[in-house]
N, C-alpha and C positions, 0 to 999 in steps of 0.2 A: 673306927666306926663312924665318925662324923663324915668322912669322905664317902663312905658307902651309903649313908642315909641321904646325903646331898645328891649323889648320883642317882639313887632310886627316885628321889623327888623330881629331879630334872627329867629323868626318863618318863615318869608318870605324867608330868605336865606336858612333855613333848608328845606323848602318845595321845593323851586326852585332847590336847590342842590340835594336833594333826587330824584326829578324828572329827573334831568340831569344824575345822577348816574344810575338811573333805565334805562334810554334810552341807556346809554353807555354799561351797562351790557347786555341789550337786543341785542344791536348791536354785542357785543362780542359773545353771544350765537348763534346768527344767522350766524355770520362769521364762527364759529367753526362747526356748522351744515353743512354749504355749503362746507367747506373743507372736512369733512367726506364723504359727498355725492360725491364730485369730486373724492376723493380717491377710493371710492367704485366703481364709474363708470370706473376709470382707471383700477382698478383690474379686473372688468368684461370684459373690452376690452382686457386686457392682457390674461385673461383666454380663451376668445373666440379665440384670436390669437393662443394660444397654442393648442387649440382643432383643429383648421384648419391645423396647422403644423403637428400634430399627424396624421390626416387623410391623408395628402399628403405623409407623410413618410410611412404610412401603404400601400398606393397604390404603392409607389416606391418599397417597400420590396416585394410586391406581383409580380410586373413586373420582378424584379430581380430574384426572385425564379423561375418564369416561364422560364426566359432566361437561368438560370443555368441548369434547367432540360432539356431544349432543347440542350444545349451544351453537357451535359453528354450523352444524347442519341446519338447525332451526333458523339462524340468522341468514344463512345462504339462501334458504327457501324464501324468506321474507324479502331479501334483496331482489331475488328473481321476480317475485310478485310485484314489488314496488317498481322495479325497472320496467316491467311490462306495462303497468298502469301509467307510469310516467311517459313512456313512448306513446301510448294511446292518447293521453291528454295533450301531449305536444302536437300530435297529428290533428286532433280536434281543434286545438288552439289555432293552428295554421289555417284550417278550413274556415273558422270563424273570422279570422283576420281578413282572409280573402273576401268573405261575404260582406264584412264591414266595409272594406275598401270599395267593393262593388256598389254597395248601397250608398256610400258617401258620394261616389262618382255620379250615380243616378240622380241623387238629390241635387247636386251642383248643376247638372245639365238641365234640370227642370226650370 
């Protein structure tokens, strides 16, 4: 009888222990699965955030390129105006230098 009770007790402990271990293992697997899903979700959120940032940066680049083109056009026009004015002033300066030289010559001859 003692052998039978010991066998029954060992069997019961084994069954209960195996069931408990199975539940612990299932909980472990479920926890690991949830962690993976959370990590995947975090990665997806990060990826979406990066996509949004790229779109924003592309828009900024486009606006800055337009602004640069406008500035280049504006400064090109100013350079043309200033170059024309510079050429006119140089020509006027040459005329005045010639007049000055002529007047100095006339004064010396007097």
